[in-house]
Each structure stands twice: as C-alpha cells, then as structure tokens.
C-alpha positions as CSV (number, residue, x, y, z in Angstrom):
1,X,-20.1,8.0,-31.5
2,X,-18.9,6.2,-28.4
3,X,-15.3,6.9,-27.4
4,X,-13.8,4.6,-24.7
5,X,-11.1,6.4,-22.7
6,X,-8.7,3.9,-21.0
7,X,-6.7,5.0,-18.0
8,X,-4.6,3.7,-15.0
9,X,-2.9,5.8,-12.4
10,X,-3.5,9.4,-11.2
11,X,-1.9,11.4,-14.0
12,X,-3.6,9.2,-16.6
13,X,-6.9,9.6,-14.8
14,X,-6.7,13.4,-14.7
15,X,-6.0,13.5,-18.5
16,X,-8.9,11.0,-19.1
17,X,-11.3,13.3,-17.2
18,X,-10.1,16.2,-19.2
19,X,-10.7,14.3,-22.5
20,X,-14.2,13.3,-21.3
21,X,-15.1,17.0,-21.0
22,X,-13.1,18.3,-24.0
23,X,-14.1,15.9,-26.8
24,X,-17.8,16.7,-26.8
25,X,-17.0,20.4,-26.6
26,X,-15.2,20.2,-29.9
27,X,-17.6,17.7,-31.6
28,X,-20.9,17.6,-29.8
29,X,-22.1,14.1,-30.9
30,X,-19.1,12.4,-29.3
31,X,-20.1,10.3,-26.2
32,X,-17.0,9.7,-24.1
33,X,-16.8,6.9,-21.5
34,X,-14.5,7.0,-18.4
35,X,-15.1,4.1,-16.0
36,X,-14.6,6.1,-12.8
37,X,-17.4,8.6,-13.9
38,X,-19.8,6.6,-16.1
39,X,-20.7,3.6,-14.0
40,X,-23.7,4.0,-11.8
41,X,-23.4,3.0,-8.1
42,X,-24.4,-0.6,-7.5
43,X,-23.5,-1.8,-11.0
44,X,-21.2,-4.7,-11.5
45,X,-18.1,-2.8,-12.4
46,X,-16.2,-5.4,-14.5
47,X,-19.2,-6.5,-16.4
48,X,-20.1,-2.8,-17.2
49,X,-16.6,-2.0,-18.5
50,X,-16.6,-5.2,-20.6
51,X,-20.0,-4.2,-22.2
52,X,-18.7,-0.7,-23.0
53,X,-15.6,-2.1,-24.6
54,X,-17.7,-4.3,-26.9
55,X,-20.0,-1.4,-27.9
56,X,-17.5,1.4,-28.4
57,X,-16.6,2.9,-31.7
58,X,-13.2,4.4,-30.9
59,X,-10.6,4.1,-28.1
60,X,-8.1,6.5,-26.6
61,X,-5.6,5.0,-24.2
62,X,-4.0,7.5,-21.8
63,X,-0.5,6.3,-21.4
64,X,2.1,7.5,-18.9
65,X,5.4,6.2,-17.5
66,X,3.5,5.0,-14.5
67,X,1.1,2.7,-16.3
68,X,3.1,1.7,-19.4
69,X,3.3,-1.9,-18.1
70,X,-0.1,-1.9,-16.4
71,X,-2.0,-5.3,-16.9
72,X,-5.3,-3.3,-16.9
73,X,-4.1,-1.1,-19.7
74,X,-3.0,-4.2,-21.7
75,X,-6.4,-5.8,-21.0
76,X,-8.4,-2.8,-22.3
77,X,-6.1,-2.3,-25.3
78,X,-6.6,-6.0,-26.2
79,X,-10.3,-5.7,-25.8
80,X,-10.4,-2.5,-27.9
81,X,-8.4,-4.1,-30.7
82,X,-11.0,-6.9,-30.9
83,X,-14.0,-4.5,-30.9
84,X,-12.7,-1.8,-33.4
85,X,-10.1,-1.6,-36.1
86,X,-6.5,-0.7,-35.2
87,X,-6.9,2.7,-36.8
88,X,-9.6,3.5,-34.3
89,X,-7.4,2.9,-31.2
90,X,-5.0,5.7,-30.3
91,X,-2.5,5.6,-27.4
92,X,-2.2,9.2,-26.1
93,X,1.5,9.5,-24.9
94,X,1.2,12.0,-22.0
95,X,4.8,11.8,-20.8
96,X,6.2,9.2,-23.2
97,X,7.7,9.1,-26.7
98,X,6.7,6.6,-29.4
99,X,9.9,4.6,-28.8
100,X,8.7,3.8,-25.3
101,X,5.8,1.7,-26.5
102,X,6.0,-2.0,-26.1
103,X,4.0,-5.2,-26.2
104,X,0.5,-5.0,-27.7
105,X,0.6,-1.2,-27.7
106,X,3.0,-1.0,-30.6
107,X,0.4,-2.0,-33.1
108,X,-1.6,1.2,-32.7
109,X,-0.9,4.7,-34.1
110,X,0.1,6.8,-31.1
111,X,-0.6,10.5,-30.8
112,X,1.3,13.1,-28.7
113,X,-0.6,15.7,-26.6
114,X,0.3,18.5,-29.1
115,X,-2.1,20.7,-31.0
116,X,-1.2,19.1,-34.3
117,X,-1.6,15.5,-33.2
118,X,-4.8,16.2,-31.2
119,X,-6.4,17.8,-34.3
120,X,-5.5,14.8,-36.3
121,X,-7.2,12.6,-33.7
122,X,-10.4,14.7,-33.7
123,X,-10.4,14.8,-37.5
124,X,-10.2,10.9,-37.6
125,X,-13.1,10.6,-35.1
126,X,-15.1,13.3,-36.9
127,X,-14.6,11.6,-40.3
128,X,-16.1,8.4,-39.0
129,X,-19.3,9.9,-37.7
130,X,-22.6,8.7,-39.3
131,X,-24.4,11.9,-38.3
132,X,-23.4,15.2,-36.7
133,X,-20.2,15.4,-38.6
134,X,-18.6,18.8,-38.8
135,X,-17.1,20.1,-42.1
136,X,-13.4,20.9,-41.9
137,X,-13.7,24.7,-41.5
138,X,-16.2,24.3,-38.6
139,X,-14.0,21.5,-37.0
140,X,-11.0,23.8,-37.2
141,X,-12.9,26.6,-35.6
142,X,-14.3,24.5,-32.8
143,X,-10.9,22.9,-32.2
144,X,-9.2,26.3,-32.0
145,X,-11.8,27.5,-29.5
146,X,-11.4,24.5,-27.1
147,X,-7.8,23.4,-27.5
148,X,-6.2,26.0,-25.2
149,X,-8.4,24.8,-22.4
150,X,-7.4,21.1,-22.8
151,X,-3.8,22.0,-23.3
152,X,-3.8,23.9,-20.0
153,X,-5.3,20.9,-18.3
154,X,-2.6,18.7,-19.6
155,X,0.2,21.0,-18.5
156,X,-1.3,21.5,-15.0
157,X,-1.7,17.7,-14.6
158,X,1.9,17.1,-15.6
159,X,3.1,19.7,-13.0
160,X,1.1,18.1,-10.3
161,X,2.6,14.7,-11.2
162,X,6.1,16.2,-10.9
163,X,5.2,17.7,-7.5
164,X,3.9,14.3,-6.3
165,X,7.1,12.6,-7.5
166,X,9.2,15.2,-5.6
167,X,7.2,14.7,-2.4
168,X,7.6,10.9,-2.6
169,X,11.4,11.2,-3.2
170,X,11.8,13.6,-0.2
171,X,12.2,12.0,3.3
172,X,9.5,13.0,5.8
173,X,10.1,15.7,8.3
174,X,11.9,14.4,11.4
175,X,13.2,11.3,9.7
176,X,16.8,10.7,8.7
177,X,17.5,9.9,5.1
178,X,18.1,6.1,5.1
179,X,20.2,6.3,1.9
180,X,17.6,6.3,-0.7
181,X,18.8,4.6,-3.9
182,X,18.8,7.4,-6.5
183,X,19.5,5.1,-9.4
184,X,17.0,5.2,-12.3
185,X,14.5,2.4,-12.9
186,X,16.5,1.5,-16.0
187,X,19.7,1.2,-14.0
188,X,18.1,-1.1,-11.5
189,X,16.6,-3.2,-14.2
190,X,20.0,-3.5,-16.0
191,X,21.6,-4.6,-12.7
192,X,18.9,-7.3,-12.2
193,X,19.4,-8.4,-15.8
194,X,23.1,-8.7,-15.3
195,X,22.7,-10.7,-12.1
196,X,20.2,-13.0,-13.9
197,X,22.7,-13.6,-16.6
198,X,25.4,-14.4,-14.0
199,X,23.0,-17.0,-12.4
200,X,22.2,-18.5,-15.7
201,X,25.9,-18.8,-16.7
202,X,26.7,-20.4,-13.3
203,X,23.9,-23.0,-13.8
204,X,25.2,-23.8,-17.3
205,X,28.8,-24.1,-16.1
206,X,27.7,-26.3,-13.3
207,X,25.5,-28.6,-15.5
208,X,28.3,-29.0,-18.0
209,X,30.9,-29.8,-15.3
210,X,28.6,-32.3,-13.6
211,X,28.0,-34.1,-16.9
212,X,31.8,-34.5,-17.5
213,X,32.3,-35.8,-13.9
214,X,29.5,-38.3,-14.3
215,X,31.0,-39.5,-17.6
216,X,34.5,-39.8,-16.1
217,X,33.2,-41.9,-13.2
218,X,31.1,-44.1,-15.5
219,X,34.3,-44.9,-17.4
220,X,36.4,-46.0,-14.4
221,X,33.4,-47.4,-12.4
222,X,34.1,-45.3,-9.3
223,X,31.4,-43.8,-7.1
224,X,30.5,-40.1,-7.5
225,X,31.0,-38.0,-4.3
226,X,28.0,-35.7,-4.0
227,X,29.1,-33.7,-0.9
228,X,30.2,-30.2,-1.7
229,X,34.0,-30.6,-0.7
230,X,34.5,-33.6,-2.9
231,X,32.4,-32.2,-5.7
232,X,34.6,-29.0,-5.7
233,X,37.7,-31.3,-5.8
234,X,36.2,-33.1,-8.8
235,X,35.6,-29.8,-10.5
236,X,39.2,-28.6,-9.8
237,X,40.6,-31.9,-11.2
238,X,38.6,-31.4,-14.4
239,X,39.8,-27.8,-14.8
240,X,36.4,-26.2,-14.1
241,X,37.4,-23.9,-11.3
242,X,35.6,-20.5,-11.4
243,X,35.4,-17.5,-9.1
244,X,31.9,-18.8,-8.0
245,X,31.8,-21.8,-5.7
246,X,29.5,-24.6,-7.1
247,X,26.9,-24.4,-4.3
248,X,26.2,-20.7,-5.1
249,X,23.6,-21.7,-7.7
250,X,21.3,-22.1,-4.8
251,X,21.3,-18.5,-4.0
252,X,18.2,-16.4,-4.3
253,X,18.2,-13.1,-6.4
254,X,19.0,-11.2,-3.2
255,X,21.9,-13.5,-2.4
256,X,23.3,-13.2,-5.9
257,X,23.0,-9.4,-5.7
258,X,25.0,-9.5,-2.4
259,X,27.5,-12.0,-3.8
260,X,28.3,-9.9,-6.8
261,X,28.8,-6.7,-4.8
262,X,30.9,-8.4,-2.1
263,X,33.1,-10.0,-4.8
264,X,33.5,-6.5,-6.3
265,X,34.9,-5.4,-2.9
266,X,31.9,-3.4,-1.7
267,X,31.7,-2.7,2.0
268,X,29.4,-5.4,3.7
269,X,27.5,-2.7,5.6
270,X,26.7,-0.9,2.3
271,X,25.5,-4.2,0.8
272,X,23.2,-4.8,3.9
273,X,21.8,-1.3,3.6
274,X,21.2,-1.8,-0.2
275,X,19.3,-5.1,0.5
276,X,17.2,-3.4,3.1
277,X,16.3,-0.6,0.6
278,X,15.1,-3.3,-1.8
279,X,12.7,-4.8,0.8
280,X,14.9,-7.4,2.5
281,X,14.4,-7.4,6.3
282,X,17.5,-6.3,8.2
283,X,18.0,-9.6,10.0
284,X,17.8,-11.5,6.8
285,X,20.1,-9.1,5.0
286,X,22.7,-9.5,7.8
287,X,22.5,-13.3,7.6
288,X,22.9,-13.3,3.8
289,X,26.0,-11.1,3.9
290,X,27.5,-13.0,6.8
291,X,27.1,-16.4,5.1
292,X,28.4,-15.2,1.7
293,X,31.4,-13.5,3.4
294,X,32.3,-16.8,5.1
295,X,32.0,-18.6,1.7
296,X,34.3,-16.1,0.1
297,X,36.8,-16.4,2.9
298,X,36.8,-20.2,2.5
299,X,37.6,-19.6,-1.2
C-alpha cells in the first residue's frame, strides 16, 4: 500500500521523515512517499508529486502551526481527497488541536501524535491491505516494539522547533533590541480586523452622506462642491460629523493603523516605531505620522 506523506516547513518535514521510516517498520508492506526523499534527481518535481498523489492509497498530512495555512498543504489535501476517500486521509496534528483545523482540512478525521491515536491510524491502514495484512495480536506487538522510537523522534523534533523559535525571537549579539512586538499572532490579526472594520464603517458612512448631499442639491438645483473643505461643510450641515475626517477613507492599512493609535493618544514616536516593525520604511512611517498629526490638529 502506498502512503503519501504531505509536509511543509521544518518541523513538519522532520515528522514526515520519521513516519517514512516508522510506518514500514510496523507494517512491512506499507510503501511511504515523502517528496524530498523519493524523487530522483533530474525528475520533473511537480509532475512527479502529481502522479504520486493520483496513485496513492492513503494520505497523512503533517500539520503544524507553521503550515496550517500553507497553500501547498491545501493543494495536496485537495488532491488526496480526490484520489482516495476521506476516511483514508488523516491530518496528523503535531502541535495543534482539532479545533485549530480550518478550510478543506476540517473534512478529514484528524489524529494526535499519541500512542492511542497512532495505533488507530496503523489499524486503519492495515485493515485496508489487500496482502501482507497483520492480524491484530501481531499488529499490537509490532506497534509496541516500534512506537517508543517514533514517539522519541516526535518529542525531539518539537524541542528543536521550540529552540529555533527562541533563537529567532532573541536579538543577535551586539545588536540592540529594536522593540520587538511581543504580541501574539492572534492579537495582531485581531487588530488588523478591527482596523479593517473601521475602514469599512468609514466608507459606508461616507457613501451614505454623499448620497444625501447629492439628493439635497438635486432638489434645490445648486452645484455640488467637491473640494474637501466644502464637502466637510456639507457633511456638518447634514449632521454627519464623525471623529474621522471624510478624506481619511483614502488611507492605506498602515495609515489607518497610525490614525487609530494617534487618535487614542499614543506617542507619535511609538507609532513610527510600530510601523517600522511591521515593514514600513522609516522615512515613509515618519511622513505618515506627520500628515495624520496635521489632519488631527486641523480637526
């Protein structure tokens, strides 16, 4: 039986290699496939993987926090679901929980890297074998013999991943800490979502206000003033004054981030530093904060 092992990222790859060695140790007729090891030099890589996906009998997807949103993982998961039944595709949650699954991955029965779940996985594969199938006592004995080895590989790989994460989070020797943003990825995403909602609300308010202005001028046959000062006056006359000037809907995501923080009273230097940490060049960050500060002072 062919078992396609999908991976993306270093931790996932290490577990995939461990599976490639471990599976046939437990059930000898299993033929595992890992793209990094089983493609001969000179072969067309993508075509080779596509062929293996079509011919496989079972799929194991090595999932980690690092690759949970990987387009390549989604591609291989989709290809596996077309080649074999859903019951024959198992996401292996290396440092995740079932509640973390999303998108096309939720349709599959996930397994945890525990002795109980991994035996269930082997039992499912073994039960589908056309030849070379082990009876349950022999399967249990073989699993008991080889499980400690694979479990040790999993724990070692996780420890190495944690160490890599610490090294990446620690400033290099001789360099000053530039104020690394210690917020979690979830906190950053929530902030981006909040800013996006503010932008959307601003656009909706602007659109509604402009429609009312247009209707009012159509009634009294007066021209519509499109320059910002007159437009702001029109909005005030119609009772549509908000804390955000009308022209701020032009702001980019970075500008809206700066706008929100400056309105909340955050120090401009801190806002500039935060923009720089998120990939905005210093000169651009300074210009953004300077222009928004002027706008806020003008009211």
